[in-house]
N, C-alpha and C positions, 0 to 999 in steps of 0.2 A: 523548645523547638523553634528554629528559625528557618526561613526560606531564603535561599541564595541562588544566584545565577549559576547554572550548571556549566562546567567546563571539562576539559580533557582529564583533569585530576580526579573527577568523579566517576570516570567510565568503568574502572575496575570494580568499584563498589556497586554501580548500577547493574553491571553484567552479573555480578554475584547475586544480586537481589532477584533478578529474573531467573537465574539458574535454580534458586531455591523454590521458585514457583513453577518450575518445569516449563518455562517459556522457551521457544526454540532459538531465540536470538543469540548469535555469536557476538563476541566483543567487537568484531569488524562491522557487524550490523548496527550496533550502538554507535560506533564511531562515525559511520556514514550518515546516520540519521541526525546526529548532533551537528555534524559539519554542514548539513543542508538547512538546518533550522536553529532553534533556540531551545533552551531547557531550564527548568527550575528543579532544585534539589532541596528536600526537607532534611535538615540536619538536627541531630540531638546528641549532645555530648561528643561532638566530633564524628558521629556515625551517620551515614546516609540512611534514611528510613523511608524516603518516598521520592518519586520523580513525576514530572510531566514534561513532554516535549511538544513543541508546536512549530508550524511552518507557515510562513507568509507567502502566499502564491498570488500576488496582485491583490485584487479586491477580496479574494477568498483566503481562508486559512484553515488548516487542519490541525487537530490535536491527537496525541496518542502517547503510548508508553506511560500511561497513568498507572502508578504502581506504588503500593504502600506495604512495607514489611509486615509480616504476620503479627509480630509482637506489638506493632504500633497501630493496628487497625481498630476501628471503633472510637477513635479520638478526634475525628473530623479533619484529619490531615489531608486526605484526598480532596475534601471540599475546599480547604484553604489553598492547596496547590492550584486547583481549578479556578478559584476566584482570582488569584494572582495572575494566572495566565490570561483569563478573560479580560482583566483590566488592561493588560498589555496589548490585547488584540481588539480593543474597542474600535468600531467602525468597519470591521471585517465581517463578511458572511462566513459562518463557521460550520465545519463538518467534523464529525468523529464517528468511530465505530465502538459500540458499547457492548459489554457483556450484560446478561440479564441482571446480574447483581449490581452493576453500575448504573443501569438505566434509570432507576429512581432518582439518584443524585443528579444526573444530567437533566432530567425533566424539571427538577426544582430550580436548576440554573437557567431554564428557559429553552432547552433543546426539545425538538419535536421529532418523533419517529417518522421516517419517510420510506423505509424498506429494510431489507436485510442483505447480508453478504454471505454467500456460500463458500466455505473453505474446503476445497477438494485437494486430496493428496493421495499418494501411494508410496510405500516404502521400497517397492521394487517394481518399477514400471515394466509391464509385460508387452510383448509385441502386439500390435492391434491395427485395425483398419484406419488408415489415414485419409484425409481429404486432400486431393491434389488440386493445384491451380487449374482454373479453366483456361481455354485457349486465349482469352483476352487478358489473362493475369500472368504476372511473373513476380519472382522473389529475388531480392539481392541484398547484400549488406548495406547498411546506412553509410552515408558519406559525411565527413566533417562539415563540408560546405552547405549541407542542407539542414543542419540542426535547428537553425532559426525557423525554417519552414515547418519542420516536424513539431517544434514547440507550439507554433501557431495552430497546427492541426489538432494537437492535444487540447489546447485551450477551448476549441470549438466543442470538444466532447464533454467537458465538465467545468469550464469557466476559470480554471486555475492557470495562471501564467507561470510556467516552470522551466525557463531556459536553463537554469543552473542544474536542475534535476536531469534534464535531457542530456546535457553535456557530461554530467557525472556517469550516466548510464552508458553513453558512448565510450567513455574512457574505461569503465570497469566491467561492463556486462560481458559474459562469455560470447553471446551472439546478439546482435541488434539488427533485426530484419525489417526491410521496407517492402510492402506489397504495392505493386503497380497494376493499375487497371487501364488497359488501352494506353499504355505508356505514360500515365499520369499517376502521381503518388496518391494512393487510396488508404493507406494505413501503415502501421508498424507495430512491432512487438519485441520484447527483450527477454532473453534467458540470462539469469544471473545467479550467483551463489547467494544462498540465504538459508539460515537456520540449519536443518539437518541435511541439506543437499542443494537442490536447485529450486528457484521460483520462476514462473513465467508471468510477466507483467511489467509495465502496463501493456494492454492490448488495445489499440486504438484503430477503429475502422468503422465502416458503415453498416455492414451486414453480418449475420451469423455465419454465412458461408465463408466470408473473408476471414473472420476470426478463427474458424476451424482450419482453414488453409495455413494461417500463421502458426497456430498451435501445433499442427501436424508436422510442419517443417522443424520447429524448435524441439519437438519430442524425438525426432530422428536421431538415433545414436545414444539415447539415454536409457535404453533397456537395462533394468537392474538398478537404476538410480532412484533416489528419493526425489519426487517432484511435487510441487505445490502450486495451485492456482487459486486466487481469491477473486470470485466473480459475483457480480450483482445477481441476486436470485431471480430477478425479473428478465434478465437478458436472454435466457434460453440456452445457455452453453452447458448448464449443469448435467442434463440428461445424457448428452454425448460424452462428457467427461466420465460419468459413472460407467458408461459402456466401455470406456477405455481402461477401466480399473481404478480410476481416481475417485475414491469414495468421498462423500461429504462427511467431514468430521466435526464441523462447527458452523454456527450461523449467527455471527455478531450482528448487532442492530445498527443500521445507518440512522444518524440523527443530525439535524441541522438546527442552528440558531441563526435565523435570518432567512434569506430567500434562496431555495435550491435552484441550481442552474438547470436550464432546459437544453438538452443536447441539440447541436446545430449540424445536421447532416451526418455526423459521426458520433460514436459513443465509446465509452470505456467498457470493454468486455471483461477486463481484469484490472485489478489495482496493482500499483507498484508494491504496496504493502498496506495492511489494515491501518497502520499508524499514519503514514504519509498520504494514503488514499490514492 
């Protein structure tokens, strides 16, 4: 077994690996994730048997899509992939989302549990009560000339500097909405294709009410569609999502190696993905 830098030629095999594990990722989701970050592939006799991807967001970095083929599990391959990735990311504050099964490995590598993420989804969104903007609020599509400002706003929420991600979302998302409060930018959210249908995230704003307004607008017209939102369990959005019919189906564990960021005036009410965070 050897570990090599992942590239476009590994994508078909990586996609097939996650399909066998019933992960929702499309090949397009893999392609986008790799284009925004870096990856490692564990190879054995010319066959891909494991992966890890990571993304450098300024002083912070996130890791995800840690995956080992069933036939290769129990051989320490996941640990070797992670150790190689951690060596490449030395000096960064690190974040990942772990399964209960993977939690022990990450703790041995120095990660500490800081919370959980609630994965909410529904396979056929039903009509439901939406939260409308207040008199001081308005919604509009994002504009190209404000992407730098939106990236800075997002950095205040979680410390990650991600202009490339914001630009990619602007180019590829089905909808990229900005919330204004008294004519000032107060937050934003994206609706994009992911997995079995649509995902909403990131959601960046200051209050739960603002998050509900953004989600409500993005859900409009999606009746009957598959929709997913990954939200911090502590942010308070989950109960309302359940009332809309978006049940919680999973609760991955948020883990840091380093110093977690403290939100400044705004926070992330939903992730862009569990992998990229």
